[in-house]
N, C-alpha and C positions, 0 to 999 in steps of 0.2 A: 073423886076428891070431895071431902065434906063441904057443905054449903058455906059454912062460916069461913073456912080456909079459902074457898074460891072467892068469896066477897072481899076478904082481906087482900088477896092477891090482886084483884081488880082495883081495889082502892089504892094500893101501892102504885099500880101502873097508871091509874088516873092522876095520882099525885105527881109522878114524874113528868107526865105529859103537860100537866098544868104549870109546872115549874120551868120546863125547858122549851116546849114547842109553842105553847099558847102565847108567851110574851113575844116570840119571834114573829108571829103572825100579827098580833095586836099592834106592835110598834113598828111593823114593816122593816124588820131587821134581816129578813131572809126572803129574797125575791124568787119564790118557787110556789106558785099557786097550785100546781099539780100535787105537790107534796102535802100541802095543807088540806086539799080536797080529799086525798086518800086517807089522811088521819081522821077527818070528819066521818068518812064512810065507815072506817073501822070502829069508831066510837059508837056509831049507831047500830052496828050489827055484829061484827066478827072480831072484836078486840081481844088480842092476846099478845104476849111478849114477842113471840116469833114474827107475827104479822107486822107489829109496829117497828120491829128491828129491820124488817125488809123494807118498809116504807122509808125509814131513815137512811138505809143503804142506798135506795134510789135517789134520795136527796144528795147523798155524797157523790154518787156517780154524776150528778148534774152540777157539781160545784163550779165548774168552768163557766157555766151559764149564770148561775145565781149569784156568785161572788160575795158571799157573806163574810163578815170579819172572822179572822182565825179564832178569836176567843169564843165565838158562838159555836163554831164547829167543834171545838174542844169540849164545850159544855154538853152539847147534845150527844157526843160520843161517850162521854163519861156516864151519861144516863142510860145509853143503849149501846154498850160495847160490842154486842153480837152483830151489830150492823157492819162492822169492819170485816166480818168473815163471810158476808153474803157475796155471791157472785152474780154477775149479770149474764145476759144471754150469750155473751162471747167468752164466758168462763173467766172473767177478770174480776179481781178484787177491786174495791174502791181506790186503793192506793195505786194499783196498776193503771186504772183508767185515766188517772190524772196526767199520764205522759202519752196518751193516745190522742191524736188530733185528726179526726176526719176533716175533709175539705171544708165542711160547713162550720167547723169550730176554729178555723184559723183566726188568730188574734185574740182568742179567749183562753187564758192560761190558768192552770191550777197548781203550778209548782209551789206556790207559797203555802199550800196546805200539806205538802208531803211530809215534812218533819213532824207535824202534829199527829198525822195519821200513823206514822211509824212509831212514835213514842207511845201513843195509846195502844197501838197494836202489839207492841213489845210486852205490855202489861198483861195482855190476854192471849199471848201465843198465837197471834194471827199468822196463818201460813204454815204453822208447825214449828218444831224445834229448830233453833238456829237460823230462822228466816228473818230475823230483825224486824218483826212487826209487818212482814209481807214484802219488805224491800227486795229480798232475794227470791221471792216466789216467781215462778216462770209461767207465763201464760201459755196454755196449750195451743199449739198451731199445727195445722196439717203438715206444713213444711217445717221440719225440725230446725233447719238453718235459720228460720225466722223467730225462733223462740228467744226471748230476751227478758231479763229481769228489770226491775225499775231503775236500778243503778246504771245499768247499761243504756237504757233509753234516756236517762237523765244526762248521760255523757255525750249523746249524739243529737237527740231531737231538739228542734227549736233553736233560737238564738242564745248566745252566751249570756246576754244581759238578764235573761230570765232564769237560767238554770245554774249558772256558776255560783251564785250566792246560796242557792239551795244546797248544792254539794258542800260548800264550806260550812253551812249550818249543820248538815248531817255529820260532817267530820267533827265539829265542835261537840256534838252529842255522842260521839263514838259509834255512830250508826254507819259511818263510812270509814273503813280502815285502810291502812297502807297496803296490806296484802290483797285487797280487792282490786287494785290496779292491775295485778297479774292474774289473780284468780278469775276475775270477771272481764278481763281484757279491756279495761276502761281506756287504756292508752290507745288501743286500736280503734275503738268506737269513736273516740274524740278526734282521732287523726283523720278519719275518713268522712266526718260530718262536714257539710259545707259551711255551717255557721258555728262551729265549735272549736275554733282556733284557741281561744283563751282557756277553755277547759283542757285542751291538749297540753298547753304550756303549763297549766296548773298541776296536772298529773305528772308531767315530765320533771318539774322542779321538785315535786314531792318525792318521787322515786325514779331517778334516772336509770337505775339498774334494771328497771323493767324493759328497757331497750334490749338488754342482753338475754332476756328470757327466751327460751326456745320452745315453741309449740310445734308438734308434728315434725320435729327435726329441723325446723327452720327458725332463723332469727326474725325479729320484728320487721326488719327491712325486706327480707325475703317474702314475708307474708304480704306486705304492701305491693310488691311487684306482682305477685301471683293472684291476688284477690280479683274477683270479677268486677267489671265496670259497674258503677253504682247507679242508683235511681236518681231522681231529681234532687233528693236531699243529701246525696253523697258526692264527694269529689271523685274524679277519675283516679285510676291508680297512679298515673303520672303526677297528678297534683298532690295526692297524699304522700307519695314518695318524696316529692320535693319539700313538702311541709315538714316531714319528719327530719329530713337531712338538714334543713335550714336551722331548726331549733335544737337539734341534738348534738351538733358538731362541737359545741363548747363542752359537752360532757364526755364524748368519746370520739377521738380522731379516727379510730379504725373501724367505725360502724359499717362503712361500705365494704369492708374486707372480711367481715365475719363469714364463716362457711356453714353451709347446711350439711345435712347427712350425706349428700352426694359429693361433698368436697368442692362445692361451687360457691364462690363469693357472691354477695348481694350485687356487687358491681357487674360481675359476669352475667348474672341472671337478668339484670336490668338491660344490659346491652343486647341480650337475646330477645327480650320482650319489647323494648322500645326502639331498638336499633342504635347504631353508634351515634348518629346525629341527634336523635331524640334524647338519648342519655346524656351526651356531652352538653347539649343545650341546657338541660336542667342543672348540671353540675357547674356550667359556666355562670349561670345566673346566681347560684348559691355561693360559689367560692370566690367571686370577684368583688364581693361587698367590701367597701373601704374600711368598715368598722371591724371586720374580722378576717384579715388575710389568713388563708389556710394553706399550709404547706402540702398541697395535694401531690406534687411531684415526689416529695420525700416518701409519702405513704405508698404511692404506687410502686416506687422502687423497692420498698420493703416487702409489700404484699402481693402486687400484681405487675411485675416488671415487664410482662409481655405487652402491656398496654402503655409502656413508657413513651414510645414515639407518638402514639395517638394523643396522649395527654400533653406532650410537649408542643404539638401543633395547636392545641386549643388553649394552652396556658403558657405561652412562651415567657411571659414576665415572671412566672413562678420560678424560672431557672435561676434567678438572682435572689430569691427569697431564702432566708435562713430560718431554720426551725427553732424550737425553744432551747435547744442545746447550742445554738449558734452555728449549726452545720449547714453547708450548702448541699444541694442535691448531688453534686459530684462526690462530695466527701462521703455521703451516705452510700452512694453506689460503690465506691472503692472499698468501703468497710463491709458492705452487706452482700454484694452480688457479683461474684467473680464470673459466674456463668454468662451473665449479660455482657460483661466486659470482653470475654473471649469471643462471644458471638457478634459483638459490635465494636471492633477495634477502633473505629473512627471516633468513638466516644472519648477514649483516652489519648489518641493520637492528636486530636484537635485541642487538647488542653494546653493552656499557656504555661510557660515556665513558672510564672507567679502562682498559678493555681496548684502546680505540682510541688511547689516549695512550701505552701501554707500547711501548717499542722492542723489536724482534725481537732476542734475544740473539746471533743468528748474523749478521744483516745490519746491525744497529743502525738499521733503518728502522721507522717507524711503519706501521700497516696501509695508510693511504692511499698512502704512498710505496712500500710493497712491491708494491701492485697496479699502480702506474705504472712500476715499475722494469723494465728489461731490454727485449730485442727484442719480447717478447710482452706488454709492458706495456699496460694498458688505462687510458688517461687519462680516458675518460668515466666509468668505474666509480670511479676515484679521486676525480673531482669529485663524484659522487653521495654517496660516503662523507663527504667534507668538508661537503657541504651538510647532511647528516643530523646531523653532529657538528662544527659550525664552531669549537667551543671548543678543539679540538685545536690550531688555529692560535694562539690566545691562549696556550696552554701553551708552544708552541714559542717565541713571541716573548718571553714572560717568562723562559724558560730562557736564551734568547740574551742578554737584557739582564743577567741574573744573571751570565752568563759574561763579558760585557764589563766589568761592575763588578768582578768578581773579578780580571780581567786588569789593570784599572787599579790596583786596590789592590796587586797584586804589583809593578807598575812603581813606584808611589809608595814602597813599602817598600824597593825596591832603591835608589832615588835617595837616600832618607834614610840608608841604610847607607853610601852613597858619600860623602855630605856629612860624616858623622861621622868617616869615615876621613881625609878631607882636612883637617878642622878641627885636628887635633892637630899636624901639621907647621907650620901657620901660627902657632899659639900659641908653639911652640918658637922660631921665627924672631924674633918680637917680644921674647922674653926675652933672646935673644942681643944684639939691638940695644940694649936698655936697659942691659945690662951694659957 
């Protein structure tokens, strides 16, 4: 390199240091003596762009400790953008390091800098193409199961009060996209984190359909049942299963009954994993909330009737609950599950006459007709129900006669009105003739 060009390059570098780093030290705007000492050493001996960028990178790795204002961080990155591409001894970029918290760093948070580092990193292709300034870069780990990108760690690590606003800010800048919830499994990370309930609810409201996404042939609920017990920062699989169920019910009533590639529902897998009592205790706590009565018996009848008697023991009050169509569990049973009715005759034998006379609000059919209706209708069972409660026919006949009488009355009333209208013109004709 020619001497003049080298001098000009150093002068440009000196100028950037003078404009950005010197004021930070002079006015005590950046609490990092180690950083300033390294810059002084480089100025005295080995100054070049690469070394100063490395010194700035070290300062960025230490942001949790030094806690400068975001505006100063942005200014120094704009002067030395290559600092964002430097990695530390653990092969992490500065943006990645902000979500790692060794025990000695507890209580020292760097989340407020992440959006700035991502926006500046986006300008300089930090992490490579489509890595959003390093947000999607994955730290190399010996255990591939522990490899996480920054968005995933933001979704689980630390308390909501520090990270939720950062996620919202990233979304505002289109650095966090809706598809990331599925692609980066953000719903799962936030669901299993001990302190990330609000982030889980935030992702859930943004994209409730993520609950239905299947990974490895399993729905989200299946994954929660099967994942290994967590560390100190994770919920147990029972607790995460309960969290998911509690806040997703308003979006999907049938979430428990989605099937995996082995044709097993999440409910069935939960009973295998947690046992009947463990599973039903979770469900009892979730489904008996006053603010959200859930027609669990209706859903069990439709999707997992083999557990009907088990659920009836745990949710006896739900037997009198009606679903969104106004149907009782028995009406759903007559309409949906003839096999159960044949295997459990006491179910319909114990029905009262009033129950067997009531029409299904959805199909307008009485139980004996519901059983007989459709391709899978069971005429024999329908006949048995009628034999047990023949008075239902009398009710139908009476209602039919009442309907016929009402129809006749309407006809007579219409005829009377017509005669009254015709009478007036005839009276007027007679008056004219008389005159």
